[in-house]
C-alpha positions as CSV (number, residue, x, y, z in Angstrom):
1,M,93.1,160.0,-96.5
2,M,90.8,161.1,-93.6
3,L,89.0,163.5,-96.0
4,T,88.5,160.8,-98.6
5,L,87.0,158.5,-96.0
6,I,84.4,161.2,-95.1
7,I,83.1,161.0,-98.7
8,L,83.9,157.3,-99.4
9,I,82.0,155.8,-96.5
10,P,78.5,157.1,-97.4
11,L,79.2,156.6,-101.1
12,L,80.1,152.9,-100.7
13,A,77.3,152.3,-98.1
14,G,74.8,153.8,-100.5
15,I,75.9,151.6,-103.3
16,F,75.8,148.5,-101.0
17,A,72.3,149.5,-99.8
18,F,71.0,149.1,-103.3
19,M,72.4,145.6,-103.4
20,M,70.9,144.5,-100.1
21,K,67.3,144.4,-101.2
22,S,66.2,144.2,-97.6
23,E,65.1,146.2,-94.6
24,G,68.6,145.9,-93.3
25,A,69.5,148.9,-95.5
26,K,68.1,151.2,-92.8
27,G,70.5,149.8,-90.3
28,L,73.3,150.1,-92.8
29,A,72.4,153.7,-93.4
30,L,72.4,154.5,-89.6
31,A,75.7,152.7,-89.0
32,S,77.3,154.5,-92.0
33,S,76.1,157.9,-90.9
34,L,77.4,157.4,-87.3
35,I,80.8,156.3,-88.6
36,T,80.8,159.3,-90.9
37,L,80.0,161.5,-87.9
38,G,82.9,160.1,-86.0
39,I,85.4,160.7,-88.8
40,V,84.0,164.3,-89.4
41,A,84.3,165.0,-85.7
42,W,87.9,163.8,-85.8
43,A,88.6,165.9,-88.9
44,S,87.0,169.0,-87.2
45,C,89.5,168.6,-84.3
46,E,92.4,168.3,-86.8
47,A,91.2,171.3,-88.8
48,Y,90.4,173.5,-85.7
49,N,93.8,175.2,-85.8
50,A,94.9,174.7,-89.4
51,P,93.3,173.5,-92.7
52,V,93.7,169.8,-93.6
53,S,94.1,169.0,-97.3
54,F,94.4,166.0,-99.6
55,S,95.2,166.0,-103.4
56,I,96.0,163.5,-106.0
57,P,95.7,163.6,-109.9
58,W,92.2,162.9,-111.2
59,I,92.0,163.9,-114.9
60,P,95.4,165.3,-115.7
61,S,94.6,165.9,-119.4
62,L,92.0,168.5,-118.3
63,G,94.0,169.9,-115.4
64,A,91.6,168.6,-112.8
65,G,92.7,167.0,-109.6
66,F,91.0,165.1,-106.7
67,S,91.7,168.0,-104.3
68,L,90.0,168.2,-100.9
69,M,90.5,170.9,-98.3
70,A,88.9,171.1,-94.8
71,D,89.0,174.6,-93.2
72,G,86.7,175.9,-90.5
73,M,83.8,176.6,-92.9
74,S,83.9,173.3,-94.7
75,T,84.4,171.2,-91.6
76,M,81.5,173.1,-89.9
77,L,79.2,172.2,-92.8
78,C,80.4,168.6,-92.9
79,L,79.7,168.4,-89.2
80,L,76.2,169.8,-89.8
81,T,75.6,167.2,-92.5
82,A,77.0,164.4,-90.4
83,I,74.7,165.3,-87.5
84,V,71.5,165.9,-89.5
85,V,71.6,162.6,-91.4
86,P,71.7,160.2,-88.4
87,V,69.1,162.4,-86.6
88,V,66.8,162.0,-89.5
89,I,67.3,158.3,-89.7
90,I,66.8,157.8,-85.9
91,T,63.6,159.9,-85.8
92,N,62.1,158.1,-88.8
93,W,63.2,154.6,-87.5
94,N,59.6,153.4,-86.8
95,K,58.3,154.5,-90.2
96,T,58.2,152.1,-93.1
97,V,59.0,153.2,-96.7
98,D,58.5,151.3,-99.9
99,K,61.8,149.7,-101.1
100,P,63.9,151.0,-98.2
101,W,67.1,149.8,-99.8
102,S,66.6,152.3,-102.7
103,F,65.4,155.1,-100.4
104,Y,68.3,154.9,-98.0
105,G,70.7,154.2,-100.9
106,F,69.7,157.5,-102.5
107,M,69.9,159.3,-99.1
108,L,73.5,158.1,-98.6
109,L,74.5,159.0,-102.1
110,S,73.2,162.5,-101.6
111,Q,75.1,162.7,-98.3
112,A,78.3,161.7,-100.1
113,G,77.6,164.4,-102.7
114,L,77.0,167.1,-100.0
115,L,80.2,166.2,-98.2
116,G,82.1,166.3,-101.5
117,V,80.7,169.8,-102.3
118,F,81.9,171.1,-98.9
119,L,85.4,169.6,-99.2
120,S,86.1,170.1,-102.9
121,Y,89.1,172.4,-103.7
122,D,88.9,171.7,-107.5
123,A,86.2,173.4,-109.5
124,L,85.5,170.3,-111.8
125,L,85.4,168.1,-108.7
126,F,83.1,170.5,-107.1
127,Y,80.7,170.4,-110.0
128,F,80.8,166.6,-110.0
129,F,79.8,166.4,-106.3
130,W,77.2,169.2,-106.9
131,E,75.4,166.9,-109.3
132,L,75.9,163.8,-107.2
133,A,74.1,165.5,-104.4
134,L,71.2,166.7,-106.5
135,I,70.4,163.7,-108.7
136,P,69.5,161.3,-105.8
137,V,67.1,163.9,-104.5
138,Y,65.3,164.0,-107.8
139,F,64.7,160.3,-107.5
140,L,63.7,160.5,-103.9
141,C,61.1,163.2,-104.6
142,S,59.7,161.6,-107.7
143,R,59.4,158.1,-106.2
144,W,58.4,158.8,-102.6
145,G,56.8,162.2,-102.8
146,G,53.2,163.3,-102.6
147,E,50.4,163.3,-105.1
148,K,51.7,166.2,-107.2
149,R,55.3,165.0,-107.0
150,I,55.8,164.5,-110.8
151,P,55.1,168.1,-112.0
152,V,56.8,169.5,-108.9
153,T,59.9,167.3,-109.3
154,F,60.1,168.2,-113.0
155,K,60.1,171.9,-112.1
156,F,62.8,171.3,-109.6
157,F,64.8,169.4,-112.2
158,V,64.5,172.2,-114.8
159,Y,65.6,174.9,-112.4
160,T,68.6,173.0,-111.1
161,F,69.6,171.6,-114.5
162,V,69.6,175.0,-116.2
163,G,71.5,176.5,-113.3
164,S,74.0,173.7,-113.2
165,L,74.7,174.1,-117.0
166,M,75.3,177.8,-116.6
167,M,77.6,177.2,-113.7
168,L,79.6,174.6,-115.7
169,A,79.9,177.1,-118.6
170,G,81.3,179.7,-116.2
171,I,83.7,177.2,-114.6
172,I,85.0,176.0,-118.0
173,Y,85.5,179.6,-119.2
174,L,87.5,180.5,-116.1
175,A,89.6,177.3,-116.4
176,S,90.3,178.2,-120.1
177,Q,91.9,181.4,-118.9
178,T,94.6,179.5,-117.1
179,S,97.8,177.9,-118.5
180,G,99.0,175.7,-115.7
181,P,98.6,171.9,-115.2
182,D,96.0,172.4,-112.5
183,A,93.5,174.6,-114.4
184,Y,90.5,173.7,-112.2
185,S,92.2,174.1,-108.8
186,W,90.8,176.8,-106.5
187,N,93.9,178.9,-106.7
188,S,94.0,178.8,-110.5
189,I,90.3,179.6,-110.8
190,M,90.7,182.5,-108.4
191,Q,93.6,183.9,-110.2
192,A,91.9,183.6,-113.6
193,G,88.7,185.2,-112.3
194,R,90.5,188.1,-110.7
195,A,92.5,188.7,-113.9
196,L,89.4,189.2,-116.0
197,P,88.4,192.7,-117.0
198,A,85.5,194.1,-114.9
199,E,83.0,193.8,-117.8
200,Q,83.8,190.1,-118.2
201,Q,83.6,189.5,-114.5
202,Q,80.1,191.1,-114.5
203,I,78.9,188.6,-117.1
204,V,80.6,185.5,-115.6
205,F,79.2,186.5,-112.2
206,W,75.6,185.7,-113.4
207,L,76.7,182.5,-115.2
208,I,77.9,181.1,-111.9
209,F,75.7,182.9,-109.4
210,I,72.3,181.8,-110.8
211,A,73.0,178.2,-110.0
212,F,73.8,179.2,-106.4
213,A,70.8,181.5,-106.2
214,I,68.4,178.7,-107.3
215,K,69.8,176.4,-104.6
216,M,69.6,178.9,-101.7
217,P,67.0,180.0,-103.0
218,I,66.6,183.8,-103.2
219,F,63.9,185.8,-104.9
220,P,62.9,185.4,-107.8
221,F,64.6,182.0,-108.2
222,H,62.7,180.5,-105.3
223,T,59.4,179.4,-106.9
224,W,60.4,175.7,-107.1
225,Q,61.0,175.5,-103.3
226,P,57.6,175.6,-101.5
227,D,56.0,173.0,-103.8
228,T,59.1,170.7,-103.6
229,Y,59.3,170.9,-99.8
230,E,55.5,170.3,-99.5
231,Q,55.5,167.2,-101.9
232,S,58.8,165.6,-100.7
233,P,58.9,163.0,-97.9
234,T,60.0,164.7,-94.7
235,P,63.5,163.1,-94.6
236,V,64.1,164.5,-98.1
237,T,62.7,167.9,-97.2
238,I,65.2,168.0,-94.3
239,I,68.1,167.2,-96.6
240,L,66.9,169.9,-99.0
241,S,66.2,172.6,-96.4
242,A,68.8,172.0,-93.8
243,L,71.7,171.0,-96.0
244,M,71.3,171.6,-99.7
245,V,70.4,175.3,-99.4
246,K,73.8,175.6,-97.7
247,M,75.4,174.3,-100.8
248,G,74.4,177.4,-102.6
249,L,75.5,179.8,-99.9
250,F,78.8,177.9,-99.3
251,A,79.4,178.0,-103.1
252,V,78.9,181.8,-103.0
253,L,81.5,182.1,-100.3
254,R,84.0,179.7,-101.7
255,W,83.7,180.0,-105.5
256,L,82.2,183.4,-106.2
257,L,83.2,186.2,-103.8
258,P,87.0,185.5,-103.9
259,V,87.0,184.7,-107.6
260,L,85.1,187.6,-109.2
261,P,85.6,190.6,-106.8
262,Q,84.8,193.3,-109.4
263,G,81.7,191.4,-110.6
264,V,80.6,191.0,-107.0
265,A,81.2,194.7,-106.3
266,F,79.1,195.7,-109.3
267,W,76.2,193.4,-108.6
268,S,76.2,193.3,-104.8
269,N,73.5,195.9,-104.3
270,T,71.3,194.1,-106.8
271,V,71.7,190.8,-105.0
272,I,71.1,192.5,-101.6
273,I,67.9,194.1,-102.9
274,L,66.6,190.8,-104.3
275,S,67.5,189.0,-101.0
276,I,65.7,191.6,-98.9
277,I,62.6,191.5,-101.2
278,G,62.7,187.7,-100.5
279,I,62.9,188.2,-96.8
280,V,59.8,190.4,-96.6
281,Y,57.9,188.6,-99.4
282,A,58.4,185.1,-97.9
283,S,57.6,186.4,-94.4
284,L,54.3,187.9,-95.5
285,L,53.4,184.6,-97.4
286,A,54.3,182.6,-94.3
287,I,51.9,184.7,-92.2
288,V,48.9,183.7,-94.4
289,Q,49.7,180.0,-94.6
290,T,47.6,177.4,-92.9
291,D,49.7,174.4,-94.1
292,L,52.6,173.8,-91.7
293,K,55.0,172.6,-94.4
294,R,54.5,175.7,-96.6
295,L,54.9,178.0,-93.5
296,V,58.2,176.4,-92.7
297,A,59.3,176.5,-96.3
298,Y,58.7,180.3,-96.6
299,S,60.4,180.7,-93.3
300,S,63.5,179.1,-94.7
301,I,63.4,181.4,-97.7
302,A,63.3,184.4,-95.4
303,H,66.3,183.2,-93.3
304,M,68.4,182.4,-96.4
305,G,67.6,185.8,-97.8
306,L,69.1,187.4,-94.7
307,M,72.3,185.3,-95.1
308,S,72.5,186.0,-98.8
309,A,72.2,189.8,-98.1
310,A,75.0,189.7,-95.5
311,A,77.2,187.7,-97.9
312,F,77.3,190.6,-100.3
313,S,77.7,193.3,-97.7
314,S,81.5,193.1,-97.8
315,S,81.7,193.0,-94.0
316,N,83.9,190.7,-92.0
317,V,81.5,190.4,-89.1
318,G,78.7,189.6,-91.6
319,M,80.7,187.0,-93.3
320,H,81.6,185.4,-89.9
321,G,77.9,185.5,-89.0
322,I,76.9,183.6,-92.2
323,M,79.2,180.7,-91.3
324,V,77.8,180.5,-87.8
325,Q,74.2,180.9,-89.0
326,M,74.5,178.3,-91.7
327,F,75.1,175.7,-89.0
328,N,72.5,177.0,-86.6
329,H,69.8,177.4,-89.3
330,G,70.5,173.8,-90.4
331,I,69.9,172.5,-86.8
332,N,66.8,174.7,-86.2
333,I,65.1,173.9,-89.5
334,T,65.7,170.2,-89.0
335,G,63.9,170.5,-85.7
336,M,61.0,172.3,-87.3
337,W,60.6,169.7,-90.0
338,L,60.7,166.9,-87.5
339,I,57.9,168.4,-85.5
340,V,55.8,169.0,-88.6
341,S,56.3,165.4,-89.6
342,M,55.3,164.2,-86.1
343,V,52.2,166.3,-86.2
344,E,51.1,165.0,-89.6
345,N,51.8,161.4,-88.6
346,R,49.7,161.7,-85.4
347,W,46.8,163.9,-86.5
348,G,46.7,163.2,-90.2
349,T,46.8,166.8,-91.3
350,R,49.1,169.8,-91.6
351,D,46.3,172.3,-91.7
352,M,46.6,174.5,-88.6
353,T,42.8,175.3,-88.7
354,K,42.2,171.7,-87.8
355,L,44.9,171.4,-85.2
356,G,45.2,172.5,-81.5
357,G,45.7,171.3,-78.0
358,M,49.0,169.6,-78.6
359,A,50.1,170.8,-75.1
360,T,47.4,168.6,-73.6
361,A,47.7,165.6,-75.9
362,A,51.5,165.5,-76.3
363,P,53.1,167.9,-73.8
364,K,56.7,166.8,-74.5
365,M,56.2,167.4,-78.2
366,A,54.7,170.8,-77.4
367,I,57.7,171.7,-75.3
368,A,60.1,170.7,-78.1
369,L,58.0,172.8,-80.6
370,V,58.2,175.9,-78.4
371,I,62.0,175.6,-77.9
372,I,62.7,175.0,-81.5
373,S,60.3,177.8,-82.6
374,L,62.0,180.3,-80.3
375,A,65.4,179.3,-81.7
376,N,63.9,179.8,-85.2
377,I,63.1,183.5,-84.3
378,A,66.6,183.9,-82.8
379,L,65.6,184.4,-79.2
380,P,68.6,185.2,-76.9
381,L,70.1,182.1,-75.2
382,T,69.2,180.0,-78.3
383,N,71.7,179.2,-81.0
384,G,70.0,181.4,-83.6
385,F,70.6,184.7,-81.7
386,I,74.4,185.1,-82.1
387,G,74.4,184.4,-85.9
388,E,71.4,186.6,-86.6
389,F,72.9,189.4,-84.5
390,M,76.2,189.2,-86.5
391,L,74.2,189.2,-89.8
392,F,72.4,192.4,-89.0
393,N,75.7,193.9,-87.7
394,G,77.3,192.9,-91.0
395,L,74.5,194.6,-93.0
396,F,74.9,197.7,-90.9
397,Q,78.7,197.9,-91.5
398,G,78.4,197.0,-95.2
399,A,80.2,198.9,-97.9
400,S,77.0,199.9,-99.7
401,P,75.8,203.6,-99.2
402,Y,72.4,202.1,-98.6
403,H,73.5,199.8,-95.8
404,I,71.3,201.3,-93.1
405,T,68.3,201.2,-95.3
406,F,69.0,197.5,-96.1
407,M,69.4,196.7,-92.5
408,V,66.1,198.4,-91.5
409,I,64.1,196.7,-94.2
410,A,65.7,193.3,-93.5
411,G,64.8,193.8,-89.8
412,L,61.2,193.6,-90.8
413,G,61.9,189.9,-91.2
414,V,62.5,189.6,-87.5
415,I,59.1,191.1,-86.6
416,L,57.2,189.2,-89.2
417,G,59.1,186.0,-88.3
418,A,57.9,186.3,-84.7
419,V,54.4,186.9,-86.0
420,Y,54.1,183.7,-88.1
421,T,56.1,181.5,-85.8
422,L,54.3,182.4,-82.6
423,N,51.0,182.2,-84.4
424,M,51.9,178.7,-85.5
425,V,52.8,177.7,-82.0
426,Q,49.5,179.1,-80.6
427,R,47.3,177.4,-83.2
428,T,49.1,174.1,-83.1
429,A,50.1,173.6,-79.5
430,Y,47.6,175.7,-77.5
431,G,44.6,176.2,-79.7
432,N,41.3,174.4,-78.8
433,T,39.8,172.0,-81.4
434,T,37.0,169.8,-80.2
435,D,37.4,167.1,-82.8
436,M,41.2,166.7,-82.3
437,V,42.2,163.1,-81.9
438,I,44.3,162.4,-78.8
439,A,47.6,161.0,-79.9
440,K,50.6,159.5,-78.2
441,D,53.5,161.7,-77.1
442,L,57.1,161.3,-78.3
443,T,58.4,157.8,-78.9
444,A,61.9,156.8,-77.7
445,N,63.6,157.4,-81.1
446,E,61.8,160.7,-81.6
447,Y,62.7,161.8,-78.1
448,L,66.4,161.0,-78.9
449,G,66.4,162.9,-82.2
450,L,64.7,166.0,-80.7
451,F,67.0,165.8,-77.6
452,I,70.0,166.0,-79.8
453,I,68.6,169.0,-81.7
454,I,67.4,170.9,-78.6
455,G,70.7,170.1,-76.8
456,I,72.7,171.8,-79.7
457,I,70.2,174.7,-79.7
458,L,70.7,175.4,-75.9
459,I,74.4,174.7,-75.7
460,L,75.4,176.9,-78.6
461,G,72.9,179.5,-77.4
462,V,74.7,179.8,-74.1
463,Y,78.2,179.0,-75.3
464,P,78.7,179.7,-79.0
465,K,82.5,180.1,-78.7
466,P,83.5,176.7,-80.3
467,L,81.5,177.5,-83.4
468,L,82.9,181.1,-83.5
469,D,86.4,179.9,-83.1
470,M,86.0,177.2,-85.8
471,T,85.1,179.8,-88.4
472,A,87.3,182.7,-87.1
473,G,89.7,184.2,-89.6
474,I,88.1,182.8,-92.8
475,A,86.1,186.0,-93.4
476,R,89.3,187.9,-94.2
477,V,89.9,185.5,-97.1
478,L,86.4,185.7,-98.4
479,V,85.6,189.4,-98.4
480,P,86.6,190.8,-101.8
């Protein structure tokens, strides 16, 4: 019942927000997200030593059940979701949006979908929540986005819709290979996938993987991402960048690697090469950006490329590192987007050529920017270090004969990441621009939101053991 509540509370709160037709929807969204955080924290404690599960019949005629399971990986991502959503609401508390009941209603529905994706242990239920998470984001982007939101949102819709249909076809095909009453359960899907001949696994692999590759996204399925991040309102960009990209990587770990081991073995080098191309390509593009939003967007592609490469390295330490880094990247990228939003709100631009002197005008914001930026480049004693170290270690220990080459080329992302991140800090916080408007420093709600983010960065940077323990042992199940 506890797992059902995690999904049910934001779902019902989102539906009720639509009915309120008032500014009170913001308060409802905050209250709902805090309650959800409390229940997720409780579930995390329960699942710390052993997985927690819940299952009842859903569509018996199709062999689908309402099956939920919380292990270390899923509770960690639920915890990330439950932290990010209230932080976003708190830091945007003083901002007004048109029709807040609809805006926060869609936000809560998307949160319910995300939590459902991370907890689903039935393939059809997983697909249902996958779509529930995506559809509200389409409306959020198209209704509250920037000037180019319509063509950009249409592109996002086409990418995700095509990928989702291919994934559904793959799931249905796998379920058709089973004969039991629970055809869509994780165990049945895994057994059906593993029983397929190698040639069929290689085909089904792409049916399922493309949807996940689009969501992460990895090269060359990434082209929707920079424009969508740029045109979306910042709270929606955070949901997309901190949480929804984790849907794709989580799905690879849960629904691809254990299900189609021979297909994964055949295509792993191809995926690693595409991921590494994405790391270098996105990092080089980030270096030449002057728009803060596009710089952070390409930075996210590079980080996800490293996690994707490690996922297909067939290494236990790499797999463990992915689970740690999914959480840490979500925290860090949330902080980056919050700072970008604060800069744009105060100075009316995201163009770094027109910015500078934040350290003088808003010193607390500048300090927050520096700490979060250092975490983004995985400086030791920040939360990003341990996960990134494990990812490179996983690539080095990978099963591929080219594992050292892969690690060396992927390592360029660290150097390039330091270049564009530190350049951004220099031009934004310490540059000198004579016509820069002096703006106020952090407000109370912004201070609180950034305090939570920076607190997590520093605590997990110094003492990552709780996160490591939460996800320990799962890698042995996931490595094919």
